[in-house]
C-alpha positions in Angstrom: -32.2 6.5 35.0 -32.9 3.5 32.7 -32.0 3.5 29.0 -35.7 4.1 28.0 -36.0 7.0 30.4 -32.9 8.6 29.0 -34.2 8.2 25.4 -37.5 9.8 26.4 -35.7 12.7 27.9 -33.7 13.2 24.7 -36.8 13.0 22.5 -38.6 15.5 24.7 -35.7 17.9 24.4 -35.7 17.6 20.6 -39.5 18.1 20.5 -39.2 21.2 22.7 -36.2 22.9 21.1 -36.5 21.6 17.5 -32.9 20.4 17.4 -30.9 17.4 18.6 -29.6 17.7 22.1 -26.0 18.9 22.3 -23.4 18.3 25.0 -23.1 22.0 25.8 -26.9 22.4 26.2 -27.9 19.2 27.8 -28.0 18.6 31.6 -24.6 17.4 32.7 -26.0 14.5 34.7 -28.0 13.3 31.7 -25.0 13.6 29.5 -22.8 11.5 31.8 -25.5 8.8 32.2 -25.8 8.6 28.4 -22.1 8.0 28.1 -22.2 5.2 30.7 -25.3 3.4 29.4 -24.9 3.9 25.6 -21.1 3.9 25.6 -20.8 7.4 24.2 -22.9 10.6 23.7 -22.9 10.1 19.9 -24.1 6.5 20.4 -27.0 7.7 22.6 -28.1 10.2 19.9 -27.8 7.6 17.1 -29.7 4.9 19.0 -32.4 7.4 19.8 -32.7 9.4 16.6 -30.8 7.4 14.0 -28.4 10.3 13.4 -26.0 12.6 15.3 -25.4 16.3 15.1 -23.9 17.3 11.8 -20.5 18.4 13.1 -20.3 15.7 15.8 -17.1 13.7 15.2 -17.1 10.0 14.5 -15.9 7.6 17.3 -15.5 3.9 17.4 -18.8 3.2 19.3 -20.8 5.1 16.7 -19.1 3.4 13.8 -19.9 0.0 15.2 -23.5 1.0 15.8 -23.9 2.3 12.2 -22.4 -1.0 10.9 -24.9 -3.1 12.9 -27.8 -0.8 11.9 -26.8 -1.1 8.2 -26.7 -4.9 8.5 -30.3 -4.8 9.9 -31.5 -2.5 7.1 -29.9 -4.7 4.4 -30.7 -8.0 6.0 -27.2 -9.2 5.2 -23.6 -8.4 6.1 -22.8 -4.9 4.8 -20.1 -4.4 2.2 -17.7 -1.4 2.1 -19.5 -0.2 -1.0 -22.9 0.1 0.7 -22.1 3.3 2.5 -18.8 5.1 1.8 -19.1 7.4 4.7 -19.3 4.6 7.2 -16.5 2.7 5.4 -14.2 5.7 5.4 -14.7 6.3 9.1 -14.2 2.6 9.9 -10.9 2.6 7.9 -9.6 5.6 9.8 -10.6 4.5 13.3 -10.1 0.7 13.0 -7.4 0.5 10.2 -9.7 -1.4 7.8 -13.3 -2.0 6.9 -12.9 -5.7 7.7 -11.5 -5.1 11.1 -14.5 -2.9 12.0 -16.9 -5.4 10.5 -15.3 -8.2 12.5 -15.8 -6.3 15.8 -19.3 -5.1 14.9 -20.7 -8.4 13.5 -18.3 -11.2 14.4 -17.2 -12.0 10.8 -16.0 -10.3 7.7 -16.6 -10.1 4.0 -14.1 -11.0 1.3 -11.1 -8.6 1.2 -11.8 -7.8 -2.5 -14.6 -5.4 -1.6 -12.3 -3.0 0.3 -9.6 -3.4 -2.3 -11.9 -2.4 -5.1 -13.3 0.5 -3.2 -9.9 2.1 -2.5 -8.6 1.5 -6.0 -11.8 3.0 -7.5 -11.7 6.0 -5.2 -8.1 6.9 -6.2 -8.7 6.4 -9.9 -12.0 8.3 -9.7 -10.3 11.3 -8.2 -7.6 11.4 -10.9 -10.2 11.1 -13.6 -12.3 14.0 -12.3 -9.5 16.4 -11.3 -6.8 15.4 -13.9 -4.1 15.4 -11.2 -2.9 13.5 -8.2 -4.8 13.9 -5.0 -3.4 15.6 -1.9 -3.5 13.9 1.4 -5.9 16.4 2.9 -8.4 15.8 0.0 -8.8 12.2 1.1 -10.6 13.2 4.3 -13.4 10.7 4.7 -16.0 12.8 2.9 -16.2 12.3 -0.8 -13.1 10.1 -0.8 -11.8 7.8 1.9 -9.3 8.8 4.6 -5.7 9.1 3.5 -4.8 7.0 6.6 -7.1 4.2 5.4 -5.5 4.2 1.9 -2.0 4.2 3.4 -2.6 1.6 6.0 -4.3 -0.8 3.6 -1.2 -1.1 1.4 1.3 -0.4 4.1 2.7 2.7 2.3 3.6 6.2 3.4 3.6 8.1 0.0 1.2 8.5 -2.8 3.9 7.6 -5.3 4.1 4.1 -3.7 0.4 3.6 -3.5 0.1 4.0 -7.3 2.1 0.8 -7.6 -0.9 -1.1 -6.3 -3.4 0.5 -8.8 -3.6 0.0 -12.6 -3.7 3.4 -14.1 -2.9 2.4 -17.6 -6.4 2.9 -18.9 -6.9 6.4 -17.5 -7.0 9.3 -19.8 -5.0 12.0 -17.9 -4.5 15.6 -18.8 -1.7 17.8 -17.7 -2.9 20.5 -15.4 -0.1 23.1 -15.3 -1.8 25.2 -12.7 -1.4 22.6 -10.0 1.9 21.7 -8.4 1.0 18.0 -8.4 -0.6 18.1 -11.8 1.6 16.0 -14.0 0.7 12.3 -14.4 1.5 10.2 -17.3 1.3 6.4 -17.9 3.6 5.0 -20.5 4.2 1.3 -21.0 2.4 0.5 -17.7 4.7 2.8 -15.7 3.5 5.9 -13.8 5.5 9.1 -14.1 5.0 12.1 -11.9 7.1 14.6 -13.8 7.7 15.4 -17.5 11.4 14.8 -17.2 10.8 11.4 -15.6 8.6 10.5 -18.5 11.3 11.5 -21.0 13.8 9.2 -19.2 11.3 6.3 -19.1 10.4 6.7 -22.8 14.1 6.8 -23.7 14.9 3.7 -21.7 11.9 1.8 -23.0 12.4 2.7 -26.7 16.1 1.7 -26.4 15.2 -1.6 -24.8 17.1 -0.8 -21.6 15.6 -2.8 -18.6 14.8 -0.6 -15.6 12.9 -0.4 -12.3 11.4 2.7 -10.9 11.7 4.0 -7.3 14.3 1.6 -5.9 15.1 2.2 -2.2 18.6 3.2 -1.1 20.0 0.6 1.2 19.7 1.5 4.9 18.0 4.8 4.3 14.6 6.3 3.6 15.7 7.6 0.2 14.5 6.3 -3.2 16.4 6.2 -6.5 14.3 7.3 -9.4 15.5 4.5 -11.7 17.7 1.4 -11.6 19.1 -0.1 -14.8 19.6 -3.6 -13.7 21.6 -4.9 -16.7 24.0 -2.0 -16.4 23.9 -1.8 -12.5 23.4 1.9 -12.8 21.1 4.2 -10.9 19.5 7.5 -12.2 18.5 10.4 -10.1 16.6 13.4 -11.5 16.9 16.6 -9.5 14.3 19.1 -10.5 14.8 22.1 -8.2 17.5 24.6 -7.7 16.7 26.0 -4.2 19.2 26.0 -1.4 17.1 23.6 0.7 16.9 21.2 -2.2 20.7 21.4 -2.7 21.1 20.4 0.9 18.8 17.4 0.3 20.9 16.4 -2.7 24.0 16.5 -0.6 22.3 14.4 2.1 21.2 11.8 -0.5 24.6 11.5 -2.0 26.0 10.3 1.3 24.0 7.1 0.8 25.2 6.4 -2.8 28.0 4.2 -1.3 30.1 4.0 -4.4 27.1 3.0 -6.6 27.2 4.2 -10.2 24.7 7.1 -10.2 23.8 9.2 -13.2 22.4 12.6 -12.1 20.2 14.7 -14.4 19.2 18.2 -13.3 16.5 20.6 -14.3 18.8 22.7 -16.4 19.9 19.7 -18.5 18.5 18.6 -21.8 17.1 15.4 -20.3 17.3 13.1 -23.3 20.6 14.5 -24.5 22.2 14.1 -21.0 20.9 10.5 -20.7 22.2 9.7 -24.2 25.6 11.0 -23.2 25.7 8.8 -20.1 24.7 5.7 -22.1 27.4 6.5 -24.7 30.0 6.8 -22.0 29.1 3.4 -20.6 28.3 2.1 -17.1 31.9 2.0 -15.9 32.0 5.7 -15.0 31.1 6.6 -11.4 29.3 9.9 -12.0 29.0 10.9 -8.4 31.1 9.9 -5.4 29.8 10.8 -2.0 31.9 13.4 -0.2 
């Protein structure tokens, strides 16, 4: 059958049954021909009706069709902000909006459109929910796909992604009912626990230069703080479970004779830090076993 014949068949099916054709209800031969001629079943539905079944999953062919269709509607090259649904799907399946746009139209827009969209999406979530997002909440619906956010900045954790976003102007409340609820911005640094905030405030107010989240050498672990002028690292350990204790022991193996000040949940955070500062940086607090 020709392309027009297949489209007429699909239109007649919808007229007769009042719904879009579905894979499980359509003639197998028609379904297979649609895949061959249109590139995919969803592409056949979209080209014929301008939409697909509500729960039909995105695929690459459909995304490219939607981008081209959007370009025709707008009479210009579409931007990521023109349709967040298409943008999110493009980011998930192609890695970035610009890559999908390049394939669909042969050229791209300036990178800043995607950059602004992702930053705005993250800050909007925090402003609305007063907490950090979970990965599963960035699912391509109201907010972009987590994979798109992670791939864009080349990160694997939310805490690293926040480094790329200016959160200093956000008004953030502490939601105690949610496990990831604490967020605080102090002196342009983001803190994800109250104890970390206390440490950061103490160091800042005492004019002690520090960096947050410094990688361990040759490992996937991250130090919470590094005091560059003292050549000292700080680790805050906030749990007391057996599994967490095992993780602490594992992390200590990578200290490699560094000077590491450990602060635990049961400690008075500020008092403990003050004691360390008073003792001076020459004391190796923890030596790996």
